[in-house]
C-alpha positions in Angstrom: 29.9 206.2 -166.9 26.6 204.2 -166.5 25.2 203.4 -163.2 26.3 199.7 -163.5 29.9 200.9 -164.1 29.9 203.2 -161.2 28.5 200.4 -158.9 31.3 198.0 -160.1 33.9 200.7 -159.5 32.6 201.4 -156.1 32.6 197.8 -155.2 36.1 197.4 -156.4 37.2 200.4 -154.2 35.5 199.0 -151.3 37.4 195.7 -151.7 40.6 197.6 -152.1 39.9 199.4 -148.8 39.2 196.1 -147.0 42.4 194.6 -148.3 44.4 197.6 -147.1 42.8 197.5 -143.7 43.5 193.8 -143.4 47.1 194.3 -144.3 47.5 197.1 -141.8 46.0 195.1 -139.0 48.2 192.1 -139.7 51.3 194.3 -139.9 50.4 195.8 -136.5 49.9 192.3 -134.9 53.2 191.0 -136.5 55.1 194.1 -135.3 54.0 193.4 -131.7 53.3 197.0 -130.8 56.3 198.4 -132.7 53.9 200.3 -134.9 50.2 201.1 -134.4 47.3 200.7 -136.9 47.1 204.4 -137.1 50.7 204.8 -138.0 50.3 202.2 -140.7 47.3 203.9 -142.2 48.4 207.4 -142.0 52.1 207.7 -141.7 53.5 205.0 -144.0 53.6 204.7 -147.8 53.6 201.7 -150.1 57.4 201.4 -149.9 57.3 201.4 -146.1 54.7 198.6 -146.2 56.9 196.5 -148.6 59.8 196.9 -146.3 57.8 195.8 -143.3 56.3 192.9 -145.2 59.7 191.7 -146.1 60.9 192.0 -142.5 57.8 190.1 -141.3 58.3 187.3 -143.8 62.0 186.9 -142.8 61.0 186.8 -139.2 58.4 184.2 -139.7 60.9 182.0 -141.8 63.5 182.4 -138.9 60.9 181.4 -136.4 59.9 178.3 -138.5 63.6 177.3 -138.9 64.3 177.6 -135.2 61.1 175.6 -134.3 60.1 178.3 -131.9 56.3 179.2 -131.5 55.2 182.3 -133.6 52.8 183.5 -131.0 
């Protein structure tokens, strides 16, 4: 690989890492202490994250439908 290709790949990996961290922090916030950031980063896999994402989306929809505040 050329230096430019390596730099592009490194930038892509860096963006992937930022996205993973963002998702983990958001999950932790939405789970209201039910799961910590550390657990999300080190003790869960992609399937777990997909399940939690589905739960969060359902809870947000239920909250919207009931007209209760999300916070």
